[in-house]
C-alpha positions as CSV (number, residue, x, y, z in Angstrom):
1,X,-22.3,-40.3,28.4
2,X,-23.6,-37.4,26.1
3,X,-27.0,-35.7,26.4
4,X,-28.5,-35.4,22.6
5,X,-29.6,-32.2,21.0
6,X,-28.6,-30.5,24.0
7,X,-26.0,-27.6,24.9
8,X,-25.8,-28.6,28.9
9,X,-24.5,-32.1,29.7
10,X,-25.5,-31.4,33.6
11,X,-28.0,-30.6,36.2
12,X,-25.9,-28.0,38.4
13,X,-26.9,-27.6,41.9
14,X,-30.0,-24.7,42.3
15,X,-28.6,-21.8,44.4
16,X,-31.3,-20.8,46.2
17,X,-31.9,-24.3,46.9
18,X,-30.7,-25.7,50.3
19,X,-31.7,-29.6,49.5
20,X,-29.8,-31.4,47.0
21,X,-30.4,-34.4,45.0
22,X,-27.7,-36.8,44.1
23,X,-28.2,-39.6,41.2
24,X,-27.8,-43.0,42.4
25,X,-28.2,-44.9,38.7
26,X,-26.4,-48.4,40.1
27,X,-29.8,-50.2,39.7
28,X,-30.4,-48.6,36.2
29,X,-26.9,-50.2,35.1
30,X,-27.1,-51.8,31.7
31,X,-30.7,-51.0,31.6
32,X,-30.7,-49.6,27.9
33,X,-34.4,-48.2,28.0
34,X,-33.9,-45.6,30.7
35,X,-30.4,-44.6,29.4
36,X,-31.7,-43.2,26.1
37,X,-34.2,-41.8,28.3
38,X,-31.5,-39.8,30.1
39,X,-30.0,-39.0,26.9
40,X,-33.2,-37.4,25.1
41,X,-34.5,-35.0,27.6
42,X,-38.1,-33.6,25.3
43,X,-38.9,-29.7,25.6
44,X,-41.8,-29.0,27.4
45,X,-43.6,-25.7,27.7
46,X,-45.5,-24.0,31.1
47,X,-47.6,-20.9,31.1
48,X,-46.1,-17.9,33.0
49,X,-48.4,-16.3,34.5
50,X,-46.5,-12.8,34.7
51,X,-48.1,-9.2,35.4
52,X,-45.8,-7.1,33.4
53,X,-43.8,-7.7,29.6
54,X,-41.3,-4.3,29.8
55,X,-38.6,-4.5,32.2
56,X,-36.1,-1.5,33.0
57,X,-32.3,-2.3,32.7
58,X,-30.0,-0.7,34.9
59,X,-26.6,-1.8,33.5
60,X,-24.3,0.9,32.0
61,X,-22.3,-2.1,29.8
62,X,-25.8,-2.2,27.4
63,X,-27.5,0.2,24.8
64,X,-30.9,-0.1,26.1
65,X,-33.3,0.5,28.9
66,X,-36.3,-1.5,28.2
67,X,-36.7,-4.8,26.8
68,X,-39.0,-7.7,26.2
69,X,-38.5,-11.3,26.5
70,X,-41.9,-13.5,25.7
71,X,-40.3,-16.4,26.9
72,X,-38.4,-17.5,30.0
73,X,-35.5,-20.5,29.4
74,X,-34.1,-21.1,25.7
75,X,-34.4,-24.3,23.8
76,X,-31.4,-23.1,21.4
77,X,-29.0,-24.6,23.9
78,X,-26.2,-22.5,23.9
79,X,-24.1,-23.2,26.8
80,X,-22.4,-19.9,27.0
81,X,-26.1,-18.4,27.5
82,X,-25.8,-15.4,30.3
83,X,-29.5,-15.6,31.0
84,X,-29.1,-19.5,32.3
85,X,-28.9,-18.3,36.3
86,X,-32.2,-16.8,35.6
87,X,-34.1,-19.9,35.9
88,X,-32.8,-20.1,39.6
89,X,-35.5,-18.1,40.4
90,X,-37.5,-20.2,40.0
91,X,-36.3,-23.5,41.5
92,X,-35.2,-24.9,38.3
93,X,-31.3,-25.7,37.1
94,X,-29.3,-23.5,35.1
95,X,-28.5,-26.8,32.9
96,X,-30.7,-28.9,31.2
97,X,-33.8,-27.5,32.8
98,X,-32.6,-23.8,31.4
99,X,-33.1,-25.2,27.6
100,X,-36.0,-28.0,28.1
101,X,-38.1,-26.0,30.5
102,X,-39.5,-23.2,28.6
103,X,-42.0,-20.7,30.5
104,X,-44.3,-19.2,27.9
105,X,-45.8,-15.5,28.8
106,X,-48.9,-16.3,27.0
107,X,-50.3,-12.7,27.7
108,X,-47.5,-11.0,26.3
109,X,-49.0,-9.1,23.8
110,X,-51.9,-7.8,25.5
111,X,-49.3,-7.1,28.9
112,X,-47.3,-4.9,25.7
113,X,-50.3,-3.0,24.9
114,X,-51.1,-2.0,28.6
115,X,-47.9,-1.0,28.9
116,X,-47.9,1.7,25.6
117,X,-51.3,3.0,26.6
118,X,-50.2,4.2,29.9
119,X,-49.8,7.9,30.4
120,X,-46.5,8.2,31.6
121,X,-44.7,6.1,29.3
122,X,-42.6,8.4,26.9
123,X,-41.3,6.4,23.9
124,X,-37.9,5.4,23.4
125,X,-36.8,2.1,21.6
126,X,-37.6,-1.7,23.7
127,X,-35.1,-4.1,22.6
128,X,-36.6,-8.0,22.1
129,X,-34.1,-10.1,23.7
130,X,-32.8,-8.5,26.3
131,X,-32.2,-11.7,28.0
132,X,-33.7,-15.1,26.0
133,X,-33.8,-15.0,22.3
134,X,-37.6,-13.9,21.4
135,X,-37.4,-16.6,18.1
136,X,-36.4,-19.5,20.2
137,X,-38.1,-23.2,18.7
138,X,-40.9,-22.2,21.0
139,X,-42.0,-18.8,18.8
140,X,-43.0,-21.3,15.9
141,X,-45.5,-22.4,18.3
142,X,-47.2,-19.5,20.1
143,X,-46.0,-16.4,18.0
144,X,-45.9,-13.9,20.8
145,X,-42.9,-12.4,19.4
146,X,-45.1,-11.5,16.1
147,X,-47.9,-10.6,18.3
148,X,-45.8,-7.8,20.0
149,X,-44.2,-6.4,17.0
150,X,-48.1,-6.3,15.4
151,X,-48.7,-4.2,18.8
152,X,-45.5,-1.8,17.8
153,X,-46.6,-1.1,14.6
154,X,-49.7,-0.4,15.4
155,X,-48.5,2.1,18.4
156,X,-45.2,3.5,16.0
157,X,-43.3,2.1,19.1
158,X,-39.9,1.7,18.3
159,X,-37.7,-1.7,18.4
160,X,-34.5,-3.6,18.7
161,X,-34.3,-7.1,17.7
162,X,-31.5,-9.5,18.7
163,X,-31.5,-13.1,17.3
164,X,-29.9,-15.9,16.4
165,X,-32.9,-17.8,14.7
166,X,-33.4,-17.3,10.8
167,X,-37.1,-17.1,11.9
168,X,-36.9,-13.6,12.4
169,X,-37.4,-13.6,8.1
170,X,-41.1,-14.9,8.6
171,X,-41.7,-11.6,10.1
172,X,-40.5,-9.7,6.9
173,X,-43.8,-8.2,6.2
174,X,-44.2,-6.2,9.8
175,X,-40.4,-5.5,9.9
176,X,-40.7,-4.0,6.2
177,X,-43.6,-1.8,7.7
178,X,-41.8,-0.7,10.9
179,X,-38.3,-0.1,8.6
180,X,-40.1,2.6,6.5
181,X,-41.1,4.6,9.2
182,X,-37.5,4.0,10.5
183,X,-38.9,2.3,13.3
184,X,-37.0,-1.3,14.0
185,X,-33.4,-2.4,13.6
186,X,-32.4,-6.4,13.8
187,X,-28.9,-8.2,14.8
188,X,-28.3,-11.5,14.1
189,X,-25.8,-13.3,15.9
190,X,-23.5,-15.6,14.7
191,X,-20.5,-17.5,16.5
192,X,-19.3,-19.4,13.6
193,X,-19.1,-20.2,9.8
194,X,-18.5,-23.8,10.3
195,X,-21.7,-26.1,10.5
196,X,-20.4,-28.5,12.6
197,X,-18.9,-26.0,15.3
198,X,-22.7,-24.7,15.1
199,X,-24.0,-27.4,16.1
200,X,-22.0,-28.2,18.9
201,X,-21.7,-24.8,20.1
202,X,-25.8,-23.7,19.6
203,X,-27.4,-27.3,18.6
204,X,-30.8,-26.0,18.0
205,X,-30.2,-21.9,16.4
206,X,-30.3,-22.0,12.6
207,X,-27.0,-23.2,10.5
208,X,-24.7,-20.3,9.9
209,X,-25.8,-20.5,6.1
210,X,-29.4,-19.8,7.2
211,X,-28.5,-16.8,9.0
212,X,-26.3,-15.1,6.5
213,X,-29.8,-15.8,3.8
214,X,-31.6,-13.9,6.7
215,X,-29.2,-11.3,7.0
216,X,-29.4,-11.1,2.8
217,X,-33.6,-11.1,3.1
218,X,-33.8,-8.5,5.6
219,X,-31.2,-6.3,3.7
220,X,-32.7,-6.7,0.8
221,X,-36.0,-5.5,2.4
222,X,-34.5,-2.5,3.3
223,X,-34.4,-3.5,7.1
224,X,-31.3,-2.4,8.9
225,X,-29.4,-5.5,10.0
226,X,-26.3,-5.7,12.0
227,X,-24.1,-9.1,12.7
228,X,-23.1,-9.6,15.9
229,X,-19.7,-12.3,16.7
230,X,-20.9,-13.0,19.8
231,X,-19.6,-14.2,22.1
232,X,-15.6,-14.4,21.2
233,X,-14.6,-17.3,23.1
234,X,-10.9,-17.3,23.0
235,X,-9.4,-20.5,21.5
236,X,-12.4,-21.5,20.1
237,X,-14.0,-19.5,17.8
238,X,-12.0,-16.4,18.1
239,X,-9.7,-17.1,14.6
240,X,-13.2,-17.1,12.6
241,X,-13.6,-13.4,12.9
242,X,-13.0,-11.9,9.6
243,X,-15.0,-14.9,8.0
244,X,-17.9,-13.8,9.9
245,X,-17.6,-10.1,9.3
246,X,-16.4,-11.2,5.6
247,X,-19.6,-13.0,5.0
248,X,-22.0,-11.0,6.9
249,X,-21.0,-7.9,4.8
250,X,-21.3,-9.9,1.5
251,X,-25.0,-10.4,2.3
252,X,-26.0,-6.6,3.1
253,X,-25.2,-6.2,6.8
254,X,-24.6,-2.4,7.6
255,X,-22.6,-2.8,10.7
256,X,-20.5,-5.0,13.2
257,X,-20.1,-5.8,17.0
258,X,-18.9,-8.4,18.9
259,X,-19.1,-9.6,23.1
260,X,-16.5,-11.5,24.4
261,X,-17.6,-14.6,26.6
262,X,-18.9,-14.2,29.7
263,X,-19.4,-17.2,32.8
264,X,-21.4,-15.1,35.6
265,X,-22.4,-17.6,38.5
266,X,-24.0,-21.1,37.4
267,X,-23.0,-20.6,33.4
268,X,-19.6,-21.3,34.5
269,X,-20.2,-24.8,35.4
270,X,-22.6,-25.3,32.8
271,X,-20.1,-24.6,29.8
272,X,-16.9,-26.5,31.6
273,X,-18.7,-29.4,31.6
274,X,-19.8,-29.0,28.0
275,X,-16.4,-28.0,27.0
276,X,-14.9,-31.3,28.5
277,X,-17.6,-33.5,27.1
278,X,-18.1,-31.5,23.7
279,X,-14.1,-31.0,23.1
280,X,-12.2,-33.1,25.8
281,X,-8.6,-32.6,23.8
282,X,-8.7,-28.6,24.0
283,X,-10.7,-28.3,27.5
284,X,-7.4,-26.9,28.9
285,X,-6.0,-24.6,26.1
286,X,-9.6,-22.7,26.1
287,X,-9.1,-22.5,29.4
288,X,-6.2,-21.0,29.7
289,X,-7.5,-18.7,26.6
290,X,-10.1,-17.5,28.5
291,X,-8.0,-16.5,31.6
292,X,-5.7,-14.8,29.2
293,X,-8.8,-12.4,28.6
294,X,-10.0,-11.8,32.3
295,X,-6.7,-11.2,34.2
296,X,-6.1,-14.9,35.5
297,X,-9.9,-15.7,36.4
298,X,-12.9,-17.2,34.3
299,X,-15.1,-14.7,34.8
300,X,-15.2,-10.6,35.5
301,X,-18.5,-9.3,36.2
302,X,-17.1,-5.5,36.3
303,X,-18.9,-2.9,34.4
304,X,-17.3,-1.9,31.2
305,X,-14.8,-5.0,31.4
306,X,-17.4,-8.0,31.5
307,X,-18.1,-7.3,28.0
308,X,-14.6,-6.8,26.7
309,X,-11.9,-8.7,29.1
310,X,-8.8,-7.1,29.7
311,X,-5.1,-8.0,29.4
312,X,-2.7,-8.2,25.9
313,X,-5.1,-11.1,24.3
314,X,-8.4,-8.9,25.1
315,X,-6.6,-6.1,23.4
316,X,-5.4,-7.7,20.4
317,X,-8.6,-9.3,19.8
318,X,-10.6,-5.6,20.2
319,X,-7.9,-4.2,17.5
320,X,-8.4,-7.4,14.9
321,X,-12.1,-6.0,15.2
322,X,-11.9,-3.3,14.4
323,X,-9.6,-3.6,11.4
324,X,-11.7,-6.4,10.1
325,X,-14.9,-4.1,10.7
326,X,-13.1,-1.3,9.2
327,X,-11.7,-3.1,6.0
328,X,-15.4,-4.2,5.0
329,X,-17.1,-1.0,5.7
330,X,-19.1,-2.3,8.3
331,X,-18.2,0.3,11.2
332,X,-21.0,2.8,10.4
333,X,-23.9,3.3,13.2
334,X,-27.4,1.8,12.2
335,X,-29.4,4.9,11.8
336,X,-31.4,6.3,15.1
337,X,-34.7,5.1,15.4
338,X,-37.8,7.4,15.4
339,X,-39.7,8.6,18.7
340,X,-41.6,11.0,17.4
341,X,-44.5,8.4,15.6
342,X,-45.5,6.9,18.8
343,X,-49.7,6.7,19.4
344,X,-51.0,5.2,22.1
345,X,-52.7,2.3,21.3
346,X,-56.7,1.6,21.9
347,X,-58.4,-1.4,23.4
348,X,-55.8,-1.5,26.4
349,X,-58.6,-3.3,28.4
350,X,-58.5,-1.0,31.2
351,X,-57.9,3.0,32.0
352,X,-54.2,3.7,33.9
353,X,-53.9,6.5,36.7
354,X,-50.1,6.6,36.5
């Protein structure tokens, strides 16, 4: 029985919990009301009282050191989301809990302001959405990302944004001001041009046409924008590489990158169950294709390989991407962000000694 409007179709055991629960549904057999409640999982929001908002990244595979994530968990519902295991640190599962129990860092703008006001902060770009999407559905209600961008604009702090939600254009007024000062990049993540496939892969994200329209609006307003073909899932969406890059180029994208599917820790069983339920006839083909780019495994956590894979098929994906990227003139880098305009924000509410 498929869960409606969700990517995850299961609740995998939490890695850190010793007690595991098994559902016994015999007493509810034939109870249509109960069965319907299990198929429709509401999204609930909970306060997150984190005392910091800027995280430092140590991975050599990522092009940024600092990131901001106003939300924990993500209602977009992508079964392959590499951030799913982070919910397990909260005692929640990486499946349905991750996309239906969203923690909201209500003090994110204030915490961001305090971070930038520290005397030891030396401005360098900060990534918005280093883990979960800062423009996920919760942002419509809480507007934490917008308020953080307001802080960045006030402080002339350079930022990069990556999202798969067209809601980003709501904040064009702020992004335009940042762009004039060379303080912002935006990357729009696309997995398919096929609305039917997108709705299955990313049940609560924007449609492909809405993402392309977001790229167009950003480009027309002089906001540097990149298209991310991410993730490339061998055997499922890799054939759309040329179509995605071509569509993005036509609406004004300046550059393109891709990332290969990763299935770390609990993401693997969530993705496998989703694939079995959603594409049962293609399950074996996709699994074998993933193994072909991971040296016979389904995941590789090694730095340097985890984003690109290895083997003949991985090399073919890389070469084809570079070919299409160059043909469509999407190989240029986005202009470097300015760091010399930074000014510490006022009214931080606290003095810092270090």
